[in-house]
Rosetta silent file (secondary structure, phi, psi, omega in degrees, C-alpha in Angstrom):
SEQUENCE: MSFEMLPSLSGKLALAHRVLETIVLRTSEGAVFTISIGKSMLPGDRSSIGAKVTLLSNPDIHIGICVGETPEQVCIAAQQMVEKTMRQGEAVQKKSLVPKPHISLGLKQSLPSN
SCORE:     score description
SCORE:     0.000 S_00000001
   1 L     0.000  130.406  178.775  -23.448    4.042  -14.488 S_00000001
   2 L   -90.085  135.651 -179.334  -21.894    6.385  -17.000 S_00000001
   3 L  -135.411  126.235 -178.422  -19.580    9.039  -15.656 S_00000001
   4 L  -117.444  132.686 -179.994  -18.016   11.768  -17.757 S_00000001
   5 L   -76.272  132.697  177.335  -15.126   13.953  -16.615 S_00000001
   6 L   -66.553  130.993  179.715  -15.754   17.698  -16.941 S_00000001
   7 H   -57.740  -35.300 -179.864  -13.373   19.209  -19.510 S_00000001
   8 H   -66.946  -27.566  178.575  -12.717   22.171  -17.195 S_00000001
   9 H   -89.049  -41.685 -175.234  -11.565   19.753  -14.474 S_00000001
  10 H   -61.799  -29.248  177.744   -9.751   17.167  -16.593 S_00000001
  11 L   -67.963  -19.151 -178.009   -7.334   19.820  -17.889 S_00000001
  12 L  -100.327   -2.645 -175.477   -6.166   20.443  -14.313 S_00000001
  13 L  -103.894  141.978  173.935   -5.694   16.790  -13.341 S_00000001
  14 L   -92.197  -23.923 -175.395   -2.606   14.630  -13.725 S_00000001
  15 L  -152.410  134.972  173.460   -4.488   11.441  -12.807 S_00000001
  16 L  -151.720  112.764 -178.715   -8.113   10.349  -12.631 S_00000001
  17 E  -124.817  143.053  171.798   -9.009    6.648  -12.373 S_00000001
  18 E   -97.470  122.048 -177.269  -12.278    4.870  -11.778 S_00000001
  19 E   -71.300  122.335  179.646  -11.651    1.925   -9.482 S_00000001
  20 E   -93.209  -35.362 -175.012  -12.776   -1.264  -11.193 S_00000001
  21 E  -157.175  143.674  173.598  -11.645   -3.769   -8.601 S_00000001
  22 E  -123.210  128.543  179.338   -9.943   -3.889   -5.230 S_00000001
  23 E  -109.903  132.853  178.747   -7.993   -6.971   -4.177 S_00000001
  24 E  -111.735  126.763  179.017   -7.143   -7.549   -0.518 S_00000001
  25 E  -118.541  129.454  177.135   -4.144   -9.714    0.371 S_00000001
  26 E  -119.633  126.124 -179.690   -3.391  -10.825    3.936 S_00000001
  27 L   -80.760  165.015  178.611   -0.062  -12.475    4.727 S_00000001
  28 L   -66.271  -19.663  177.360    0.318  -15.338    7.171 S_00000001
  29 L   -86.003   -7.765  176.256    2.086  -12.837    9.479 S_00000001
  30 L   104.234   -3.461  177.030   -0.991  -10.581    9.457 S_00000001
  31 L   -71.263  142.003 -179.009    0.087   -7.759    7.111 S_00000001
  32 E  -120.587  126.326  177.637   -2.731   -6.562    4.845 S_00000001
  33 E  -115.708  147.691  170.511   -2.159   -5.141    1.356 S_00000001
  34 E  -121.447  143.749  173.572   -4.700   -3.720   -1.065 S_00000001
  35 E  -121.123  112.690  179.100   -4.379   -3.528   -4.834 S_00000001
  36 E  -104.287  114.540 -177.854   -6.855   -1.065   -6.369 S_00000001
  37 E   -99.899  130.392 -177.821   -7.131   -1.471  -10.140 S_00000001
  38 E  -139.053  163.264  178.709   -8.630    1.413  -12.094 S_00000001
  39 E  -112.687  136.237 -178.843   -9.248    2.724  -15.581 S_00000001
  40 E   -61.285  141.238  176.844   -8.243    6.220  -16.597 S_00000001
  41 L  -107.054   -1.732 -179.092  -11.027    8.755  -16.958 S_00000001
  42 L   -84.830  134.467  179.793   -8.862   11.376  -18.663 S_00000001
  43 L   -65.822  134.802  177.456   -9.346   11.743  -22.417 S_00000001
  44 L    73.953   14.461  179.830   -6.326   10.587  -24.425 S_00000001
  45 L   -72.933  124.850 -177.017   -4.510    9.093  -21.428 S_00000001
  46 L   -70.938  -41.764  179.844   -1.911    6.612  -22.708 S_00000001
  47 L   -89.307   85.447 -170.787   -1.691    4.552  -19.526 S_00000001
  48 L   -75.147  -23.052 -179.489   -5.330    3.592  -19.464 S_00000001
  49 E  -120.639  136.015  178.932   -5.114    0.979  -16.672 S_00000001
  50 E  -140.853  160.950  176.569   -3.397    1.511  -13.315 S_00000001
  51 E  -138.643  136.328  176.832   -3.103   -0.143   -9.919 S_00000001
  52 E  -108.376  129.780 -179.706   -2.301    1.392   -6.557 S_00000001
  53 E  -108.374  128.864 -177.695   -0.631   -0.832   -3.938 S_00000001
  54 E  -133.241  137.882  170.566   -1.097    0.043   -0.271 S_00000001
  55 E   -96.931  119.735 -178.965    0.042   -1.593    2.966 S_00000001
  56 E   -78.014  120.268  178.031   -2.695   -1.104    5.529 S_00000001
  57 L  -154.927 -164.099  179.659   -1.236    0.129    8.792 S_00000001
  58 L  -125.633   94.563    3.050   -1.588    3.157   11.005 S_00000001
  59 L   -82.781  166.226  177.578   -1.071    5.272    8.932 S_00000001
  60 L   -61.764  148.747 -179.549   -1.417    3.396    5.631 S_00000001
  61 E  -113.574  120.520  177.626    1.783    3.116    3.587 S_00000001
  62 E   -76.310  119.356 -178.170    1.648    3.819   -0.147 S_00000001
  63 E   -87.665  -47.479 -179.883    3.828    1.176   -1.844 S_00000001
  64 E   170.155  177.740  179.165    3.526    2.239   -5.472 S_00000001
  65 E  -127.271  136.492  177.074    1.549    2.566   -8.672 S_00000001
  66 E  -114.307  142.973  175.055    1.683    0.270  -11.707 S_00000001
  67 E  -128.127  151.689  179.811    0.452    1.208  -15.173 S_00000001
  68 E  -171.800 -173.419 -177.544   -0.193   -0.963  -18.207 S_00000001
  69 L   -88.577  -26.298 -177.317   -2.473   -1.832  -21.055 S_00000001
  70 L  -131.994  156.758  175.245   -4.583   -4.493  -19.311 S_00000001
  71 H   -59.630  -34.656  179.880   -5.839   -5.181  -15.780 S_00000001
  72 H   -63.426  -42.858  178.884   -3.932   -8.475  -15.841 S_00000001
  73 H   -60.303  -48.322 -177.058   -0.616   -6.689  -16.531 S_00000001
  74 H   -71.412  -30.304  177.873   -1.037   -4.218  -13.695 S_00000001
  75 H   -66.075  -42.563  178.023   -2.283   -6.915  -11.322 S_00000001
  76 H   -64.139  -44.965  179.303    0.860   -8.993  -11.911 S_00000001
  77 H   -62.762  -39.047  179.331    3.095   -5.934  -11.471 S_00000001
  78 H   -66.310  -40.538  177.520    1.233   -4.979   -8.270 S_00000001
  79 H   -63.618  -36.613  176.542    1.642   -8.493   -6.854 S_00000001
  80 H   -64.630  -35.828  175.074    5.364   -8.270   -7.578 S_00000001
  81 H   -63.144  -41.723  179.036    5.446   -5.011   -5.569 S_00000001
  82 H   -63.255  -45.404  178.301    3.748   -6.802   -2.672 S_00000001
  83 H   -57.725  -46.725 -179.329    6.292   -9.656   -2.869 S_00000001
  84 H   -61.861  -42.941  179.314    9.213   -7.213   -2.868 S_00000001
  85 H   -63.688  -39.909  179.155    7.774   -5.316    0.093 S_00000001
  86 H   -65.375  -42.264  178.201    7.284   -8.565    2.018 S_00000001
  87 H   -61.908  -42.549  178.491   10.899   -9.639    1.335 S_00000001
  88 H   -64.366  -39.272  178.009   12.156   -6.260    2.530 S_00000001
  89 H   -65.134  -38.865  177.421    9.973   -6.540    5.623 S_00000001
  90 H   -64.804  -40.167  179.622   11.330  -10.012    6.394 S_00000001
  91 H   -64.914  -41.585  178.876   14.902   -8.718    6.095 S_00000001
  92 H   -66.214  -40.756 -179.341   14.141   -5.822    8.461 S_00000001
  93 H   -64.204  -40.813  179.068   12.392   -8.177   10.892 S_00000001
  94 H   -63.855  -38.945  178.443   15.379  -10.564   10.965 S_00000001
  95 H   -66.094  -34.725 -177.152   17.715   -7.668   11.725 S_00000001
  96 H   -79.267   -5.845  178.533   15.462   -6.508   14.562 S_00000001
  97 L   -79.433   -4.178  178.201   15.561   -9.946   16.230 S_00000001
  98 L   -66.455  127.060 -178.059   19.046   -9.207   17.593 S_00000001
  99 L   -61.570  139.856  178.048   18.727   -9.048   21.395 S_00000001
 100 L  -109.953  141.887 -179.827   19.092   -5.587   22.827 S_00000001
 101 L   -67.659  144.841  175.897   20.517   -4.971   26.294 S_00000001
 102 L   -81.190  144.463  176.092   18.082   -3.903   28.979 S_00000001
 103 L  -111.774  121.566  178.533   18.673   -0.592   30.618 S_00000001
 104 L   -96.022  126.616  179.468   17.779   -0.447   34.276 S_00000001
 105 L   -87.828   -6.365  178.388   16.829    2.961   35.535 S_00000001
 106 L    70.678   18.762 -179.918   17.083    1.854   39.131 S_00000001
 107 L   -90.315  128.812  176.995   13.603    3.120   39.929 S_00000001
 108 L  -122.320  141.576  178.981   11.722    1.188   42.538 S_00000001
 109 L  -103.864  122.514  179.228    8.187    1.760   43.544 S_00000001
 110 L   -92.153  141.930  177.728    7.520    1.340   47.201 S_00000001
 111 L   -86.240  141.032  178.811    4.181    0.096   48.362 S_00000001
 112 L   -65.804  137.254  179.061    2.424    2.068   51.061 S_00000001
 113 L   -94.300  143.220 -179.235    2.560    0.312   54.428 S_00000001
 114 L  -101.590    0.000    0.000   -0.554    0.001   56.519 S_00000001
C-alpha cells in the first residue's frame, strides 16, 4: 500500500515513521521489551530509519529511540539499549534484596464471640 504524507501536515511534524517491523523480546525474568523499526515518511529526512524501544509495563516505559541508515544498524543499537536497561534493572533488583525491618502497628483484630 502506498502512503503519501500531506505537504501541509509534514511541515508541522518533527517525526513521522511507518512501522516496518516490531520485535518482541521477553527476558527469562518475565520483562517484555518491544523494538519498533520504522522508515521516515518525511521528505528529505536524513535519519531515514529509526527504532523505538519500549519496556511493557503498567504504564509502558519509553526506553529510547535509535536512528541510522539501515534497519540492521538500528536493530543492533536498540538491542544494546535493551541490554543496558536489563543491567540497570538487575543492579536495582540486587539493591532491593536487602532485608527491611518489619514495622508492627500493634493492631489486633478480635473475632466476634458467639
